[in-house]
N, C-alpha and C positions, 0 to 999 in steps of 0.2 A: 459589638466589635464586629465589622465586616470582613468577610474571608477575601482573601486576595485571590483574583481570578486569574486563571492561567490563560493566556492568549491561545486562541483556537487558530489553526491554519485555515486559511480561506479555500474554498472549494476550487478555485483555479489554481491554486499552489499545490493542493493534494492532487489536482488531476495532472499538473505538468509533472510532478513526481513519479506518478504512477506510469505516465507515458515514458518517461525517462528509463524506468526500469523495465517496461515492456520492449523499449527500443534496445537495451542492453542484452536482454535475454533473445530476442530475435537476431541481434547481432552475432550472439554465442551460436545459434543454430546456424546462421549463414557461414560463420567462420570455420567450425568444426566439421560441417558437411563439406565444404570446400577443401578443408584441409585433409580430410580423409580420403576425398577423390584425387586430390594433388598426389597424396602417396602412393594411391593404387596406379594412377597414370605414369608417375615418374618412375617408381620402384617396380612395379608390377609389370607395366606395359613397356616402359623405358622410352617414353616419349621425351621429346626435347623440352626445355624449360617452357619455352612459349606456348606449345600445345598443351602440355600437361597444366600449366597455369589457367590458360583460358577456358578448357573444357572444365576443370575444377571449379573455376569461377561461374561458369554458366551453372552447374549444379547448385552451388550455393545461391546464386542470384534467383533462381526459381523460388526456392525456399523463403529467401529474404523477400522479394516483392508480394508473395502471399501475406506473409506476416506483417510486414509495414504497412500494406494497404488495408487489409481486412481485420488487424488485430491493434497495432500500434497506432496508427493514424487512421483509424475507422470513422469515417465521415459519410453518412448517407447521400450528401450532395454530390460526393465525387462519382457515384455510380453514373451519373449523366455525362460525366467528362472522362469516361474510360479511356478513350483514345488519347486525349491530352495527358492525363497522368502516366499512362503507359508509355508514351512517347518521351516525356520528361525524364521517367526512370531509365529508359533505354539511353538516353543522351547521357545523364549523370554516371550511369554505369559504364558506359564507354570511355569517358573521362577517367572515372575511377580505374578501369583496366589499365589504361596507359600509365597513369602515375604509379599504380601498384606494381606493374611489371617493371619499370624503371627502377623503383625503390628496391625490389627483391633481387633484380638483376645486378645492380650496383653493389648491393650488400654481398651478392656472391662473388662478384670481381674482387671485393676486398677480402676475401675468404671466409665470409659468414655463409652457412648452409641455407638454402631457400627456405628449409623448414623454420629456422630461427628468424629468418628476414621477413616471413608472413606475420611472425608476430609483432614485429617492430612496424610493419605497414599496419597492421590491424589497429594499433593505436592511434595513428594519425587518422585513420578512416573513420574511427569511432566517433569523433568530434566532428570532423569534416562533414560527414554525411548526414549527421543529426540535423543539422542547420540546413542542408539542402533539402533533405526530405520534410522537414517541418515547414519550411517557408517557401519552397518551390515545387517539390514534386506532389505533396499531400497536404496543401495549406488548408487552414479552415474555411478560407473564401477564396475562390477565384475571380479575378477581375476580368469581365468579359469586354473584349473590345467590340464596339458598335461597329457594324458593317455597313458601309455606303456604297450606294451603286455607283 
């Protein structure tokens, strides 16, 4: 009698699962470094919401970029495209900041603390940024536009 075989997960499926786990870990590093920096700027230095938020995000973005680029979406072919990758990261990060600031500010206006607002905002950005990073900022393949004179 033949033993039933347990289907194995394909390499690409396992690889995708590992990538998602790494993405979530690096997102946690980004969130907590930014969150702690926000606390220091907000409570310690008593900066306005805008300045506390942007400088805290800058702290988090530095860690996030390094982890996303060199650990989560590590692709040797991206080394040749450092300017393109960095530019795209800066663009999506600027858009993220504007959306994040509006979310946190509006939740504050509604009576929620910015500390709780950041958790709500992080839920949105966890999904939003994964797709932007995977398919636009750090894709497996960049399509090069041919230059004509």
